[in-house]
C-alpha positions, -999 to +999 in steps of 0.1 A: +266-540-115+286-568-098+304-584-130+326-603-111+300-626-096+291-637-133+324-648-142+340-687-136+371-690-125+387-725-141+424-735-126+451-753-147+435-738-178+451-733-203+480-749-182+490-758-144+491-728-122+469-703-146+435-691-132+416-689-165+389-660-157+358-674-179+336-649-195+313-671-209+292-675-181+289-635-183+282-632-221+253-657-216+234-636-192+216-612-213+213-584-187+245-584-175+264-586-211+241-556-223+252-536-186+289-545-197+289-531-231+266-503-217+294-496-190+323-496-214+308-472-238+300-446-212+337-445-201+347-436-238+319-411-240+345-380-244+368-395-265+366-392-306+367-425-317+366-434-356+371-474-355+372-505-324+399-528-330+397-561-310+419-592-308+411-624-313+387-637-298+371-627-270+379-591-281+352-596-307+329-600-284+335-572-263+346-548-297+323-552-319+289-548-300+309-517-282+315-504-320+278-511-326+267-490-296+292-463-304+282-463-340+314-470-358+336-496-374+352-529-358+385-541-370+395-575-363+430-585-351+437-623-360+462-648-356+484-658-385+466-671-417+432-659-413+429-627-428+430-627-468+445-595-480+475-577-468+487-577-435+507-560-410+523-585-383+535-580-349+547-611-323+548-609-286+550-625-254+524-636-234+517-647-197+521-686-210+538-687-246+544-664-273+521-654-303+516-630-332+486-612-347+482-597-376+456-567-389+444-559-425+467-531-441+438-512-456+418-517-418+425-485-405+438-451-421+467-427-410+454-401-386+423-426-372+418-425-335+415-461-323+400-477-293+412-512-281+389-534-267+392-569-250+377-587-225+413-592-201+442-574-189+470-597-178+507-592-188+491-565-216+514-583-242+480-589-267+470-553-262+505-542-268+507-562-299+472-545-310+490-511-301+518-516-322+497-524-352+476-493-351+505-472-350+519-495-379+493-484-398+497-447-388+463-446-364+463-432-330+453-452-301+431-428-284+420-451-258+422-492-245+392-509-227+388-539-210+365-556-192+387-566-162+420-570-149+440-594-127+462-582-107+485-613-096+504-607-127+526-578-140+516-555-162+541-544-191+556-509-181+549-499-220+513-500-213+513-473-189+518-450-219+482-458-232+449-445-221+433-475-205+411-486-180+391-518-166+358-522-150+365-546-126+399-563-109+403-600-101 
């Protein structure tokens, strides 16, 4: 399916100079959303996945239905102050600033094989933070999947050590 035609580009959001790729226009199309999740599931069919991790917020709309489709659990990675129990925390740089993510300490058991899922790969900072949280918990990052990748920003070279794929590029 040609997902690219269903994604809206918004110039100057969240700040001047950024071309924001808005997936809400794809998500509202039921058959396209289903096809996206099905294609992501197909891309990991040979991996042994125990749980899926998705970063706030759009990683939830990719990761949760993907977890359902694969029959595994879903672990949300959130911004500080959103999770009620003990957390691991990791701070990182974004394409346009810095941020911090947290994950419950009891969400991943040592040795679990984890699929990290998100909508977009830009620099890779958010996903690398998720990888660090998974590794802090003793999990193994088995694979990373993105709906799409932006090619006009440099990705962090550390990302190359992980098994990652995207369905489309901009």
